[in-house]
Each structure stands twice: as C-alpha cells, then as structure tokens.
N, C-alpha and C positions, 0 to 999 in steps of 0.2 A: 632680729637680724643680729649680725654681732659688728662690732666697732672696737676700735682703740678710743679711749677716751682720758681725758684728764678731768680731777674733780676739784682741782685747783691750781694756782700758777705754782712752777716751782721747775725744778731740773728734768732730767730724763728719766728718773724713778716715778715721776707723777703720773706715767703711761698705765691704765689697765685696761684689759681686753672683758668686754662687756659682751655677752652673748645673749641678752635678755631684753634688747632694746627693740622700740616697733620701727614698722616700716616708715621711713619721711611719708607725711604728707602731699599728695601731689597737687600741684596748683595747675589752673588751666595752661597757663605757659610754658609748664615744665615739662622734662623726661625723667623717666625713673630709670637709672643706670644699674646694673649688677656690675660692679668694680672688679676689674681683672687685675690692673695695675695703677698704681698712683706713684708719686715721688716726693722727696724731701726739698725743700727751700727753705733758704736761709731766713726766712719771714717766719716759718713754721716755728722756728726756735727759739725766734723773738716773741709771737705770740703766747707760745707755751709759757714765756717769762713774764706775760703781763702786759708785755709792748701791743699798743692799740686799744686799750681796755674801753677808754670814754668812746671810742668809734665801734668795736665789735660787740662790745656787751649789748649795745642799743639793737643788733640786727640779732640778738639771740631770744627765744621765748624764754627759754631757762637760761641761766648764766652757766652753770654746770648741770650735768655732766656737758664736756665740749670735745665735740669730734673736729681735729684740726684734717689738715690736707688741702690741697685744690686741684693738682695736676690729677687726670684719671684716663682710664679708658677701660670700654668693655662693652657690653651688650644692652640694648633698650628693652626695657620689660614692659614698661607701659609709658603712654603719653597723653599728656592734657588735653582738654577739648579744644584748645587754641592751636595746638601743633598741628602743621603740617609737612614737615620736611621729613619726620622720621616716622619710623613704623618699628612695630616688634621685632627683634631678633638683630636688627640694625647695629653694625659695630660701629662705634663711636670713640670719639676721644676731644679733650679739652680741658678747660679750667675755668673754676668757679672762684667768683669773686665775693662770695656771700658767706658771711660767719656760720650761717645755719645749715650751711651745706656742706661740711666737710666730707672728705674723700679717703680717710682712713677708716674704711668701713665696707662692709658687704653690697651695700645700696646707698644711692646719693641721689635727691631730686635736684635736677639741675635747670637753672633758666636755659632755654632752647637757643637763647643767643649767645649762650656759650658753649656750644655744642656743635659738632660737626662729624661727617662721617671719616672715620679713621682711613689713612693712606692705607691699603692694600698690602705694601712692598714692607710695612712697618709690621715687628711684633707688638703685641700690646703693651711690655716693657718698654720698649724702644719708644712706643707712641707718649707712654705716659712721662718720658724725659723732657718733653721737647714744649709744650704749650705756653706754659708761665714763664719760661726763660725767652723764647722767643717774642713774646706778647710785651714782656718788661721792656726790650728794647726798641718794637714797634711803638708800644705807647710812647716812649721817651724821646723817640724821632719825631714821628706823625703828629702825636698831640700837644706833648710839652713845648716841643722846639718849633713846632711848627713847620717843618722841613719834609719836603718831599723825597723819593728815592732819586728822580733825576737830579735835585738840586746838589746830591752829594758826590755824583759821577765825576772822578778825577780829584777827588777832596782827601785830604793827608788826615788821617782817624788815629788817634790814640785812645789805646782804651787800658786804664789802669788796673789790674787784675784779671789777665786774660785766661785763667784755665779752669775757672769754675762755669756753672750751667748757664749762666748770663753771659760770662764770656766767650765761651765755645760757640755758643749758638751766634753771640752778635759778631765776631770774625768772618764767620760764614757769610750772615746777610749783608755786611759792610762790602766783604769781596765781591759778592756777586751785585753788588750797587755799583761796582766799578771804582771803588775807593783805593787807596793805599793804606794799609792798616799796619799800626806798630802796636805792641802790647808785650805788659811786663808778664813776668811768671818766676818761678822758680826752675832750677837747672832741669830737673825731671822732666818738665813739662814744654821745653823749649821746642824739641823735635814735633812734638803735638799741635803746638801752636803754629808751627810752620806749614806742618801737611793740612791745615785748615785755611790757609792763605796768607796768613801775615808775613809780611815783607820783612819786619825789623822785630825780632824776638828780643827783649831786654832782661837778662836775669838779676831780678831785684836784689839778690844778695852781694852780687860782684859791682854793678855800676847803678848810678841814678839816671832815671830818663830824663830828669831836666839837664843832666851834662850833656846828654848824646843827641835829644829832639829839638827842632825848632821849627818855626814858620807852621805849624799844625792848624788846620780847620776847625776840629773839631776835638774835643777830650769828653771822653766816656768813663767817668770815674765811679768803679766798680767797689771801691775799698774805703777812700775816704780819710778823715782824720782817725779812723779807728787803727789803723794802718800804717798811714803817714802824717806827721805831724804838719800841721798847716798844708793840709793836701790841695786844697784850691790855689793857695799861693802857687805852690810849685806848678801842678798843673797849668793854671794861666801864664806862666812864665815860656811854656812851649808853645803856646798859641799866638799865631798873628793877631797883633795889637789893633784889629780893627771891628768895625760893626758888622762883619760878615762871619767872625769866629763864634764859636758855641761851646759853652763848658755843660755837662749835663752830669748831677750827681743823684745818686741813688741812695747815698747817706747822708741825709740831712736832719734837721731838728724839727721839721713838722709836726710827727704823732708823737715826740716827746714832748713837744710843749704842749699839745692839747692834752698830753695826760697827766704832765705835772701842773698845768693853769686850768683844764676846765675846757669845754667847747666855748663857752660864753668871752672868757678873758684869752684863751689859749689861742684862738685864730687871730684874734688882730695882733698880737704880741708876736707870731709866726710869720704873718704880714710884715709887721713892721722887720724882723727878722732879716727877711728875704730882701725887702728894698734897700736895705743897708748894705747888703753884702752885694747885690746888684749895681749898686752907687760906687761901691769901692774898687770893681773890677771894670768898669766902663771904659772902655767902648765894646768890650767883649759881652757878649751875651750869656746869662747863668740862668741855667733851669733847675729848678728842684723837681724830680719825676717820682711819681708813685706810679703803682700797676693799675692800669685800667682796662676793662674787658674790650673784646672788638671783633665782631663775628667776620668783618672784612679781612681785619688781619689773623684770624683762626684759619679762615678759608685760604688766604694767600700761604701762610704755612703749609696746608694741606697740597695745596699745587706745587710749592717748593720742595715738599718731602716725596711725593710721588715723581717728583723729574731729579730727587737724589741730588739737588743743588744745597738744601739744607740736612745734615746728617745727626741721628743721634749720637752723643759722646757719653757713655756711661760711664762710669767709676766702677759700682758695685750694684748689686741686687740684695736685699734682704726681704725674708718673710715678715708678712704683718706682724706675727708673733713677736719679731726682733726689731720694733720699730725704736727701742730705747738705742740699740747699738747704731742704728741709723742716723739718728739725731747726734750721737756722740761722734760718728766719722766726719757727718757735715761740720761739725763745731771745731773742728782740727784747721778747717780751711786751708787745707793740703790735699785736696781732692782735684781727681782730673775728669771734670765733666760733673754729670749728676749721679746721685744716689737714688736707685729707683727701691719701689715697695711692690712686691706680690701680694696681692690681696686675699689670695686663697688660702684661708686657716685649715 
C-alpha cells in the first residue's frame, strides 16, 4: 500500500511518499478501512516534531517510518473475528487514537470502538473533518470536566480561539446544548462564528476579551499561553468566582513534562504542577484535557451530523501528495475550520 511517512522528527519537509508498505495486520477487534479522506489537526504537527514521543513511541512496533493522521472516512475492506457491527463495503468514519494506525495512508486498521457508519448526507471529505475536533470537545466536557449536556443548558460559555477546527465544532455543540456562546477570532472570521451560533464574537486584534466579558460559567481555552501570556489568569478573570465555574485547557504542560522528564519522573511532576494551578485558582475548577476516544461520542456526532445540527467547516482540501503544504497551512493558525486531505493518489 502507499502512505505518507516520516523517517525522523522534523518540519514539513520530513514527509515522504512510500508505495511499498505492507497492508496493516488486522487484529480481531479491528476494521480494515480503505481511506478516502483524512484531515490535519494541530496535534499532527506537534507529533511530527517529536511531541509525545515518550508515549507514542511505546505504541509503535517500529519507531520509524511513522504514518501520522487520526481522522478518516472510507470503506470497510475486511473485519476482524470479533467485529459484528461492520461488513465489507460499509461507508465508515471515525478517529483513531493509536499511534500505530495512522490515516495518511491508503489503508488503516482501526479499533472497532473508534469507527461508526458515515452519515449519508456528508461527503467523504466533509466526514473526515469532524471526528477529532468534535470528540476533543466531547472528551473535555464529559470526561475531564465531568459535566453532562443538561448541566450546560442556559450557561455562558467563552471559547478562546473559535475559528479553528475544534472551535467551529464546539460553538455548534454548545449552541445545541442551549448555551450562550462567546468566542474570539480575527476580523475575517467574525461572520462565520456568528453564523455558527456565537452570540458575542470578539476580534482579538481590536479588543481584549477580559475587558468585555464577565460572569462566564465555563471557559474553553483552545490557545493558551502560546497566544496569550498568562492565559489562564485572563480567562479566570471572566469566570464567576465560585465552585460551579470551569476552566478547561487543551494547551497544558502534561505531555511536555513527560517528554522532558520521562514517564517515571514526569507523571508525578505533572500532577504536582496541576495541583498547584488548581490551588491557585480555587474555587474555580481547572481541567487539563487531552483527547480520548468515545464510541458514544462518535455515535452522537453521527446523529447530530445527519440532523445537520453539527455541520463541517472546511478551510481547504489538499491531495495526499501535498501533505507538506497542508501542514504549512495549519501551522499559520489563521484558517477557518479544517484542512482536509484527499487520500487518493
């Protein structure tokens, strides 16, 4: 089969097309998918540069060559002995969390719990744009913050960084859950975010959100200190100062700490850092969120997509052979929605 691989960590030039790879070995609980489309998420850029190597290298039989990518849509080619929900020819979609099942490829073997039937009203490219970004928010709210959709009805939600893939999906989800949503973005994306359901959109070039917002119930920080110095401090300023308020960050030092100090020493140090931050901002609840797969979340996304409650927002589509350009596009941080990959060479 063919795939785009990296043979060492590095920049966009690290990618190579390899057309001599064997088909993935199919385990009993896996589905072999011929991939029509995938997508680029910021985590893919970070992995390419070596982020998370302390964890991801342990998941791969061979460290290199490595196939990146997690989102996918395509057709079922074969199923493992324990798979009962799928058959050959099914149109499917999903997102793999396994470092050994990269989707910048012709085929991938995916755990059945990370696969669902693709909504018929979505193209393959549209379908490949949604699972990771939706499930990132689903995981942040349901798993890490321990909240239920009904808990958020009528709540004020602020999203720092609303125009990217996660932000555009999150606005739609929070709106569906009955929230009043505010978000930041650049001038070119103000109308987009308003059309998705954000009631207050702040152009970060002209205004500081902490000068405008107050009494928020939840802040979903998609940018962190990489964009705004002391981001958590500024975000907590706009929250209600009580134990029902939540700050959720996707940009925290957990993985970097594990990479720097190793799993043995890094885990307790990361736990210490988290407790220190939690203590500094009490009574506000501070959560460090990382992606976790969820079959129930993927099935909910399937339903919401079929009902056109959650719609794909695509910035651009690149052929697999132009994966380097697709990564460069995402690296600018100025897109509107997702960058999608057509996997057919």
